[in-house]
N, C-alpha and C positions, 0 to 999 in steps of 0.2 A: 361875273354875275352872279347873283346870288340864286340858290337852289329854287326860292320860290318864285323866281323871274323866269327861270328855265320851266319851271313847272305849268306855267301860265301861258307860254308860249309854245307848249305841246300838248293841247288838250288831248285826253283819253283816245284812244282810236276807238274806233265802233267796230263791231264783230259782224260780219254777212257771210253768206254762202258764196262760193267761188260757182260760178255757171258749170253743166257738165261738162262741155269741150275743156276746160281748163283742170279741171278735176281729173279727167282723163290723160291729158298731156306730162299733169306730175306723176301720175301714178307709173305713166308709160316707165318713166324714167329707170324706176325700180325694177321693171321686170324686163324694158327691153334695152341693155345696154349697149348693144353693137350687133349686126348682123346673124352671128353664131347665137345669140339669145333667140332671135326671131325663129332660127332654124329647129333650136333645141324643144323650143314651145311647140310648133307644129308637128313635129315628128311626135314627140310624145302624145298630144291629141290621137296622131295616126294609132298609135301602139294602142291607145286606149279604146279607139274606135274597132280594134281587131283587126287590121292590115297583116297581111302576109307579104307585102310587097309594095315598098315604099320607094319611089324615085325624087330626087331633088336635082334641080337645075339653078343654078344661079348664073349671073352677070357683074363682072367687075366686083368680085368679093362681096355680091351680096348688095352693095351698093344702089346699082342701078335696076335689078331685079332679084327676086328669089321665087322659086314655085317648089310646092312640095303635092307631089300625085298620090294617092295611097288606094287599095281595092278595099276599105273596110266599110262599114255598115251605112254609110251616108246619112246624110241628114234632110227632112222636107222642109217646106217651107217655115214653118212656123219655129221648127228646131232653129233654122238659121237665124231667123230673128232674135230670138232669145240668146243664140252664141255670143251676140255681138253687144252683149249689156253686160255691164259689169257685175260680177260676182255671180251669175247665171252659170250653171255647171248640171253635167249628168251623172256628176262623180259620186256627189252625195246624196243619200238619201235620207229623211225624217225616222227617227223611231215613231214606236207607237203615240210616245207623248209628244211628238211633234219635235222632240230635240235633234239637233246635228251633231254627231260624234268626230270629233278633229282628232281623238287619241285612235282610231282605228280607219287609218286611210290606206288603202288595197290598191290604188291605182296612181298613174303616173303625173295626171293634176288632178285638181281640186279646187283651185282659187277662184276658177273664171275670171280671170285678168287678162290672159294672152290675146285674144282676137278683140276686145274693145279697144286695149294699148296698142297694139299695132294699126288699127284701124283710125287710132288718134294721132298717129304722127307719120302716117303713110298714105299709099293707094293701095285698099286691100280688096281683091275680089275673090270669090267663094263660089266655086263650082261644083255642085254635089248633086248624087243620085242615089236614094235606098232603092235595094232591090226590088223590083217590080212595079218603083213609081217613076213620073218622070223628073227629067233633070231641071234643077232651077239655077240663077246666078244672083246673087247678091253682092253689093259694092258698098265699100266704108272707105270714103276720100277725105283724109283730115276731119274725121268724126261724124262727115254727112254719109246719111244713108241713103240708098239707093238699091231699089227691088223689093223683094225678088221677082224677078222673071225667068219664063220658060227660057230652057237653052238647052244644047246637044250634049251628053255625056257619054261616051262608048261605056259599057258596064256598068258596074256599079262602085261607089266610094266617093273619096272628097278630092280636089284639086283648089289650091289656095296658091292665088300668087300675091307676093307684095312688089309694090314697084318704089322706087323713090323716097328709099325710107331716110327719113327725118326732114323730108320737105317742109313738112306743117311747124317744124320746131330745127331751122335751120342751125343755128348756134349747138346744136350736139353734133353737127358734121366733121367739124374741124376735130372734134374729139377720136374719131375714126380713124385709122391706123392705114396703110396701103392696102391696095388691093389683093397683093399677095398674101401681109399677113392675114388679112380678113379672111381670104380663102382657107389658109390654113387653120385657123381657128374654127372655121365650120366643119372641116376635114376632121378636126379632133374630136369635135362634139359629136358629129355623126358616128366615129370609129368607136367610142364609148357605148354610144348606144348599139352600135351594130354587136360589140362583145358581150353587152347583158341581153341580147334577144336573137340567139342564133337560129330560132324557128324562124325569123325574118329575113325578108332579102332587102338590102339596103344598096342602092346604087344614087352615084355625084357626078353631076357634070358641071364643069366650070367653062362658062364660053366656049360651049359645044363642044370640049376635049371631057372626055369619060375618065375621072380620077380613080375611080374603084366602083366594082360592082359585086357585092357578095350574096351570091346565092343561099336558099334559104338550106339549112342544114337541117337534118334528122332530131328530133329533141332527145337525143342521148349523149351520152358522156363523150362517145368519138366524134358527135356532129360538135359538140361544145368546142374542143379542143381544135377541130378543124376550123371553126370561125379564129377562134382565139389564135391559131397559126396564120391565116389570112391575112389580121391585121396585125400583128405583132411578128412577123416573119417565120418564114421554114424553120428555121434553126430554132425557135421557141417551143414550138410542137414536137421535134425532135429530142428535146433536151430539158421536156416539164413531167414534173411529178406530179401524178393524181392525188388532189385531197378529197375527201369525204369523213366529215366527223359529226358527231350530234352532241350537243349539251344541253340539260333540260329541254326547253322547248327551241332551241336555235340549231340549224344545220349549216355547216359550212363544208361546201365543195369549191372546186376552182382548180388550178394547177401553180405549180410553183417551179421556177426553174432552178437547175443544178445550181450550188454554188460556184463551182467553174465557167458557170455561164452568167456572168456579172456584167456591170457597166460602170461607166465614173458618175452617171447621174440617176438619183431616184424616178426618172419618167417612166417607168415600165412598171409602175406597182398600181393597181387598181383594187378599188373595192366598188361590191355591187351589194345592197341591200336591199333586199325583196325585188330584185330586178332594177333597183335605179342607181345610175352611177353618182356615187358620193364623192365629197373630198371629207376627210377625218382625219386629225393628227395623231388618231388611236392608231393608225394603221401604220404610220412610222414608226413609232416606239415598238408595236408589236413586232412587225417585218425584224427592225433592227437586232432585237433581243432574241430573235430565234435563230438568225444567223449569226448571230456573234460570234460563236466557234469557228467561224468559216471564212470569213471576209476580214478585209482589212479594213478600218473606219473609211475610207474614200473611195471602197467599193460595194456597188449595190446589187442586187438579185431582182429578177423578173419575177410577176407576180402578178395571178389575178385572182380573187378571193369573191366566192358567190355568197352570201349570209342571208339565209332564210329563217325568220321568224314573226311570231305573232306582230302583225302590225302595233297593237297596243304597246308593247314593248320596245319600240322606237317613235322618236318623234321627228317626222320629214316637215311640221311645219314651224320652221325655224329660219327662213330665209325664203323673201319671194322667188330666189332661181331655184329652191328647191335641190341645192347641191349640198346643202349640209344636214347633218342628223344628230339627235342625241338618243343616247341609248338609256335606258333606265338603269341596266346594271352594267355599265360598262369595262368593270373589272371580270366579270364574267366573258364579256366579249373578247376583250383582251388576251384573256387565258386560254380559249376556244382557239383564236389565231395561233398563238405561239405553241401549243400543246399540237395542234393538228401540222404547222410545218415541221415541229421536230421532230413527231413522227414521220412524216412523207420521206424528211432526209435521214432518219435511221434506216428506212426500208429500203433506201437506195443502196445502199453498204458502199461499195467501191466505186461506183460507176462516177464516170466524169465524163463532162460534156462532150458531144460529136464536134463541136467546133473547133478544140483542141488539134485532133487529127485532121480534119480540114485544112487547119491552119498549116500544120505540118507538110501537108502533101502540097496545099498551094504553092509553098515556098520553094519544096523540089522542084516543080515543074518550072516555076519562076526562071530560078536558077539554072535547070536545064536548058529553056528557051534562051537564057542570053548565052550561052557556051557554046557557040556552035560549031568551035574548033575543040582537039581535045585537050583535054588537062595537062598542061606541061607546065612543073614548078610546082604546082600547087601543095606537094606532099611534104611537110614538113616533119622528121624524126623527131620522137619525143624520148627522152631521158629512160633507161631501163628501168624497172621495178626493182632489181636487186638494191639492198642498203637503204633501201626507204623505211622511213620511221613510223610505226604505228600510233593512233593515237590510243590514249588510255583508257581502256575498257575491261571491268573485269570480265572473269569467264562466268560468273555468277550472272550477267547480265544488266549490272547497276553500274551508273558511272561514280566515278571516285569522287565527283563534285556534287552530285547530284542523287541521291538513294531514292529518291521520288521515280527517278527515270527510269523505271523497269525496261529491260531490253525485249527484244522478241526471241530471246532465249534460245540460239541454234543449238542442235544437236552436238557443235563442235568448240562452240567458243568462237573467238573472232581470231585471227592469225595473226602471230605476235612475233614470229621468227625472223620476217622481212627478207625469207630469201625469193629468189627471183620465181616468177611464176612463168617464165619463157621456155618453151618445149626446148629440147635438144637442137632443132633446125634452126633455131634462131640464136645459136649462141656463137656469140665473136660477133656481133651486128645488133645496131640499135632497131628499137622495134617499137610499132605504133603503140597508144595507150591503149590496147585492148588486151586483155587478158587472156591468154590460152595454159591450159592444163594439160601434164600429160595424160595419154589416154587412161593409164589405170587410175587416174585421182579425178577424172571428169567423165564419169558414165553417163551417156546419151539417154538419159530417161524419156519414155515418150510423152508428150504434155497432157495426155490423157484428156480429163473432160475438166480441168481446172481453167475457171474465167480468166486467170492473169498467165496459163501455162506455165512452162518448165524454165528454169535458168539456165541459157545457153552461154552467156559472156557478160563480163563486165568494161565498160569501155572508160577510158580515164579515171578510172578508179572514182566514178561517181555515178554512172548510168548503167544499170541492170537489163539485158537485152534477154526475154523472154521469148519461146516459140509458144504460139497457139496451135488450136486445131486448124485455123483459118486464118491464120498472120502470124503478126508478133508485136510484143509489147514491150514499151521503154520505161523504165523506173527511175525517177529519180530518189537515189536511197536516203538522202537526207530527209526530203520533205515526206517521204512514206514513213520512215520512221518516225518522225516529228510528231504525226499523226496519232501513230501507234501509243507514243509515250505519250501523249496529251490525256487522250482517251483514259488510260488507265491511271493517269493523276485523277482526273476529274471523278472516277469510280471511287478512289482513295478518299477524296474529301467527302462524296455522298455518303459513305459506309462509315466514315469517323468523325464527319461533322468538321466542319472549320475551326482551329483552335485560336484562341483568343491570347492577347498579351494584356496586361493589367500597365497603367499608366501611371507612373511615378506620381505625377502631379495630373490629377483628373482637368479637362479641358471644359471651359465654360463657354458655348456658341449660342450668339445672340441673332436672332430670326424675328419672322414677323409672327404675331400671336398664331395665325391659321397655320402658317408652317411647321411650327412648333407642334401644334398639335395634331398635324399629319402625322409627322414623326412618331411622336408617343404612339400614337393608334398603329401603328405598325412595329413597335418596338421587341415585339416578340419574335416577328421574321427577321427582323437586323441581327436579331441576338444569335440565331441560328448560323448567321454569317458571321459571328465574331463579333460584333459590333454592337456593345451592350451601354446604352444611354437611357437616361431618367429627366423627369420634367425640372426646371430648376427655375422657379418662380414666371412671371409671366415674360411668354416671349424668349423663351432661354429652353437650353437642355445642357445635360454635363455629360461629358462621354468620358466612361470609367476603363473601357475594355476595347481594343480594337481590333481586326484580325490578323495574325502573328505571319502571315503568309505577305503582307503588306509592309512588314518591317516599320521603319523610319517612316512617317506619312503627315502631309499637312491635314490633321483634324480637323480644322475648321473649313478647310475648302473641299475637304469630301463631303461633310455633312450637308455643307450650303448646298454642293452639287445634288445631294439625295434630296433636299426641300426643294429643290427647285424640277427635279426630275417627278415627284408625287406633285406638285401641283400643278405641271403641264401635261403630263399623262396618265395620273393616277396611280403609277407604281413607282418604284425606287430600284432603279436600273443602274445606276452609277456603280454602286458597290460589289453588283454581281459581274459586272463590265470589268472591274477592275481587277478583280479576283480571275477571272479568265484571262484577262492579257497577261498577269504574274504567271499564272499556270503556264498559260503559251510560251513566254520567255524562257521558261525552266526547262520547257519539254525541249525547246529549240536549240538550246545550249549544251542538254544532255543527250542527243540524237547521236547517230550515226551520222559522219561529219563527209561531205565531200572530199575526197583523196584518201578515205578508207577502203583498202582493199578486204573481200569478203570473200569466203569457200565459195565453191558451189552449193553448199548444205547450207549456209547461211542467207545465201541469196534466195533459195527455194524455201528455207523459213520464213523468210520477209514476205514472199508473196501470199504464203499462206495466211501470216497473221493479217494481210492486208484483206485478203478475200473474208475473212471473219469479223472485221472490225467495221465498224459503223461510221459512216463518214470520210474513208480511208482515199476516197478518189482526189482528196484535196487536202494541201497541209490546212495549219489554222491559219493562214492569211489568204487562202482562198487560191492559191497557185495549183494547177495540177500535179498531183503525184507521180502520174503516167500517162502516156500517150499509146494507144492502140492504132494500128495500122491493118489492112484487111490484106489477105493476101491478094486480090482482085485487085485493090488499088496499087500495089506494088509492081504487080505485072503490067498494069498498063503505063506506070511510067517507064517500063523497059518496052513499050512497045510489044507488049504478046497478046494485050488484047485489044 
């Protein structure tokens, strides 16, 4: 069939207006995806209405019914009728010239789409009473309006009930998940809103069972932490570092978990912009960069960040769900997040998470409960220390293999004579791998007020046992020294810059034009890291020097990785992370190894260095360097309390 024939068989379609009910159902698909979206919109309206207590009740995951009751300002009859009209809102006000500024939004909602969208696809009932006025009820079922009519309502505020979601668009029902899945989605939405507004009480009930009830907390830092701990778990409250940093007109507050308090998934990282929970890939890269020195690639910290900035500096009108934002200066925001997190981690010093000691005590109690009979045959004598061959460490504190790996420089160097440390009482018999020194060589220095105490013994030539004023500390000597060496290497790199090595044959890397331009724009920054590149025609760069620390490296892959980082996050992280990884590996290889015997002076020197070194509570891979057990907890293990 010819194109002419096909054209005549299909005349040009006529353009016509859709009826209002069809328009509302179409628009509802953008705003109301599932029950959790309904709850989010209604609760945000309650927050904008000034509510201090919000109660939510759902049935069958919200499919059967949902209700949101608040003690906000309420609505009169005329306001309720306007509220169910599309694009009618109290959140935006015109300027003197009659214009509406969509770049300066300070409320949770502003589109005026939620209530008409819900009423178009479900049975919507609104019951409201402003303070000092009578209550009224308005119903919108499948787009049909009934009311308002007088009703009874105790107190003041609004109660909105939504029943039979998507009954007017039954095709949408098959896309909903199980009741349990929808319930959990609602719970997650409410928890994020509860974290953002700790001054408001939130309660959720499902099928008559109360899932949570968060009381309103004082509008203080302590109140904010109490709400975060109530949502994320008490352990987060015990292991959170406080953030409070200003840059230009932006202020970042919140809480960051200690590196040793980490998870296998990045599901406990939250960003709130002007009180609004948002998803932004910026936070992923910023947090990864801030914690790069402390966590392995497959571990993730727990973080809650609250960013307050002028509304004109952030665009919330990106998506109908209002879960995405765009920053006018994304680089400034990322820098603010990274610097605030690193500053908090530095101030934490040698602090490690309480979950480490809690886990140790839990395992002790579990073992104690499992063994009712006395231990028999569980002790296995180990080989004596005499004749052990020490590792090669120079007395000046530098490894022979790694001149960068500066030691903690103990007063008397490492023990190198291989003599047995077993006292005379142990002569002629096997001893356990706990080190004992003759009294004249092991003065019992009181723990004084040292946070990590005074060394008392070395177990299995790997762990240092120190006594504190109110307990004991067990230190992994290799992990601890690894952190000390790594921090010194970073300092050396910062002072002297990164040495570069010239390529015998410069490499040309083909890229998209936009990626090449982005790399060239940051050429000076990369040069500071030892990577020197120049433009090479359209869509290409030429690399003349690479960081010497990287040795022989895949230049093509590295440059492309940098280009991808800049395109996705606006920052080049790959090279910095690669250098940090190399430094970490060098520190690991040059540190005091497990199985290395240390004198009491060396052990105490290591403890003092840990107390004075930032981040010493964890090694470069996020593992704890020490475990602290309080005397009260130890006494409970033995039934003394």
